[in-house]
VEXVO-991518 format. One record per atom (N, C-alpha, C): z, y, x. Coordinates in steps of 0.001 Angstrom, whole numbers, plus 500000, padded with zeros to 6 digits. Layout:
BEGIN
ZYX
...
***
This chain:
BEGIN
500185498789501013
499961499904500059
499961501376500943
499083502147500764
498891503301501383
499635504434500964
500527505023501777
501406506046501427
500960507341502154
501030508423501438
500651509778502242
501955510606502342
501791511629503062
503136512459503255
502920513170501752
501956513697501252
501996514334500060
502532513610498981
502273512171498888
502701511236497820
504214511274497878
504920511303499249
506269511206499264
507026512647498991
506167513773499546
506829515173499019
506816515576497524
505632514847497009
505633515534495378
506759515285494432
507268514000494461
508441513772493862
509647514541494292
509731514704495527
510712515403495912
510700516854495596
509520517632495419
509220518893495010
509699519034493594
509207517794492671
509527517751491129
511090517790491116
511698517180492110
513220517001491956
513880518321492167
513195519097493322
513748520632493586
513481521392492165
512467521512491740
512280522122490480
512980521780489353
513504520595489224
514314519895488263
515803520558488322
516070521037489792
517331521475489967
517185522941489962
516123523598489757
515999525165489572
515639525710490958
515237524852492025
515106525506493258
513673526157493313
513194527211493953
511884527286494318
511722526453495729
510419526633496232
510310526026497515
510939526709498473
511190527912498581
511857528553499519
513248528274499726
513921528097498455
515366527828498301
515502526112498884
514513525439498442
514700524062498904
514669523910500289
513547524454501198
513421524677502430
514744525085502941
515328526335502669
516725526817503118
517613525795503084
517625525232501739
518873524176501690
518711523051502709
517525522542503067
517272521643503921
517370522001505479
517584523445505640
517803523923506919
516373524011507822
515392524297506914
514262524236507629
513406525916507102
512510526278507972
511752527500507671
510852527171506632
510816528011505574
509896527778504254
508317527583504891
507890528151505750
506622527903506387
506473526469506794
507478525826507416
507452524553507666
507063523510506493
507895523819505498
507762523230504259
506438523366503554
505940524435503609
504571524894503162
503412524083504092
503601524165505182
502480523359506086
502585521641505728
503921521290505446
503932519789505342
502963519297504202
502838520059503114
502032519681502055
500414519643502321
500172520126503634
498743520060504131
498521519051505437
499898518406505583
499759517364506717
499634515924506445
499335515252507346
499491513659506993
500712512894507387
501267513723508057
502684513168508649
503749513997509079
505072513909509231
506130514629509851
507182513592510367
508187514550510991
509310513786511523
509918513158510446
510701511847510646
511523511359509698
512817512235509551
513330513013510434
514329513685510207
514014514901509473
512854515436509297
512499516407508500
512484515940507146
511786514763506838
511684514244505593
513104513979504961
514039513338505700
515335513116505448
516199514204505003
515836515423505557
516579516526505161
516037517273503896
514605517168503980
514102517528502443
514676516665501336
514759515384501549
515064514553500429
516453514792500095
517551514853501210
518815515138500876
519233516450500055
518243517377500315
518434518673499786
518162518675498382
517640517711497964
517401517406496455
517928516375495930
519021515830496420
519896514764496032
519094513304496268
518341513252496936
517377511843497097
517752511380498522
517329510185498871
517484509542500174
516165509034500508
515863508404501681
514771507689502075
515212506272502461
514676505470501635
514893504154501930
513789503094502403
513795502284503088
512885501428503680
512846500386502819
511607500011502181
511752498647501139
510548497776501698
510901496625502029
509972495554502745
508808495559501785
507779495237502324
506452494952501589
506495493586500926
506129493555499595
506457492330498974
505330491327499402
505421490091499105
504375489077499520
503562489034498448
503896489432497235
503112489529496061
502573488053495618
503335486995496006
502908485860495517
503246485503493797
502138484850493490
501870484337491974
502189482958491680
502568482617490626
502682481096490395
501265480385490949
501435479280491593
500340478602491893
499425478099490735
500026477760489607
499499477370488554
500309478033487209
499473478560486267
499911479148485123
499126478509483918
499883477667483349
499364476867482123
500427477183481082
500143476449479912
501220476440478942
502718476070479212
502740474988479826
504001474424480486
504779475579481282
503940476286482257
504512477395483133
504967478529482205
503992478837481097
504198479994480278
505602479572479560
505594478392479039
506811478341478002
507954478219478759
508168477772480119
509308477844480987
509778479146481253
508637480032481411
509092481539481716
509572482020480362
509183481790479197
509473482341477978
511007481636477671
511150480508477879
512395480195477634
513555480912478562
513310480961479821
514170481806480646
514302483260480245
513187484020479756
513416485217479346
514272485363478097
513811484485477114
514400484277475913
516171484035475809
516478483420477026
517684483081477133
518594484251477392
518152485304478040
518798486515478153
519531486536479458
519423485374480203
520329485188481543
519791486204482470
520622486848483187
520270487745484351
520786487059485645
520885485676485618
521431484982486745
520311484858487738
520410485554488868
519420485637489872
518952484322490324
519784483451490404
519497481970490850
518693481381490032
518742481626488726
517873480897487648
516542481384487838
516385482888488148
515208483601488243
514371483134489480
515059483096490612
514725482501491759
514319481135491756
514730480135491038
514350478983490782
513063478764489934
512855479841489260
511682479687488268
510411480169488820
510293480690490018
508988480915490460
509000482040491572
508079482413492205
507863483345493432
508804484555493002
509458485078493889
510319486313493683
509559487391493192
508372487754493653
507594489087493268
507087488806491709
506586487550491560
506081487237490004
507379487466489285
508476486793489458
509696486965488455
510205488258488387
510139489102489617
510620490519489320
509558491358488335
508274491138488615
507396491755487510
507802491385486031
507915489837485964
508426489447484740
509838490078484073
510602490192485053
511918490879484647
511681492349484216
510738492983484858
510505494459484498
509792494387483354
508802493483482968
508080493209481648
509258493118480598
510096492240480706
511246492049479815
512038493194479533
512139494096480535
513059495332480412
512215496346479491
511088496069479353
510193496851478244
510314496506476989
510878495316476674
511044494810475229
512263495665474565
512005496195473391
513242496829472582
514535495844472528
514581494636472511
515634493968472364
516225493502473647
515711494024474772
516273493609476106
517471494591476816
518076493837477588
519107494723478321
518336495310479452
517723496534479120
516716497326480172
517489497294481554
518568498043481656
519185498323482821
519379496919483603
519777495989482983
520046494559483509
518791493975484134
517760493795483347
516422493380483775
515773494302484925
515997495565484853
515523496289486197
516405496092487323
517584496062487207
518297495645488266
518005494332488955
517719493210487939
517356492047488412
516005492003489154
515120492778488662
513839492834489150
513897493812490665
514763494472490808
514935495039491904
515607494139493113
516589493436492504
517094492266493358
516207491448493852
515258490818492896
514307489880493300
513364490381494201
512911491614494038
511820492501494979
512106494020494807
512614494379495873
512742495726495776
511838496799495576
510721496289495884
509380497018495642
509078497263494352
509549496347493466
509217496619491922
509665497832491351
510912498384492125
511292499779491488
510082500808491600
509133500509492335
507999501748492145
507097501335491028
506805502194490135
505882501988488873
504505501617489441
504095501969490578
502763501523491167
502602500151491491
503927499694491998
503887498064492221
503940497396490948
504614497942489890
504501497151488537
503121497116488043
502474498353488176
501180498439487632
500266497322488633
500608497206489812
499653496109490504
500009494822490139
501290494609489742
501471493345489122
500871493127487908
500826494110487134
500147493838485740
498677493405485888
498105494100486852
496794493553487165
496347492406487449
497347491806488342
497183490568488993
498048489305488390
498842489626487401
499943488722486803
498836487849485643
499171486472485780
498493485766484830
499321485855483550
500527486532483442
501293486634482292
500814488005481730
500013488027480521
499452489095479913
500509489833479087
500854490816479180
502156491437478115
501530491528476755
500321491757476360
499904491625474887
500063490306474449
500198489001475257
500430487989474688
501814487489474927
502487487711476064
503779487147476445
504829487925475560
504729489444475504
505887490088474657
505912489551473302
504988489327472366
505277488877471183
505662487334470939
505423486640471982
505726485117472158
507132485420472557
507627486224473321
509041486307473838
509940486647472409
509367487646471816
510180488212470456
510250486781469667
509235486262469425
509383485072468428
510485484150469247
510203483899470299
511241482801471085
512711483360470975
512876484743470787
514348485059470900
514755484987469401
513930485122468368
514156485163467118
514657483618466533
513699482664467252
513965481442466976
515331480813467573
515701481544468712
516891481124469417
518192481650468805
518045482703467986
519185483387467288
519685482607465990
***
């Protein structure tokens, strides 16, 4: 996944705006000249210490997240789909059960998908997804998962709702 400095600065700039800070105030709070901040939006890179200061000034931090292996199930048939449906319908957030059910990346995407169901423990499923694959916190990673996943939301979510209804 290619990241640019601008793509990293943009959410930080939005966080500064949300805190009512102008770019000048943001730069000052980070201990940087406002010209430095302005130039960064037109550069391809910067020092990590500069980026860390800018993030801290708006209440963020810079984290390193391992690149996921993006493994999908080797086989996706009715049996595999039913097993995933049973796991999701059970409501369990036990990470061991989810790890045993398939590749971490795939299962993290499935947990994120479950978090989008109205009847789900959204925070619990998102925490599970992040524990299985930290990169899944990034909406772009979930979008990538949706593109490649054999589990289609338009099919899986209605089946999940039916499975939950039958289990109740």
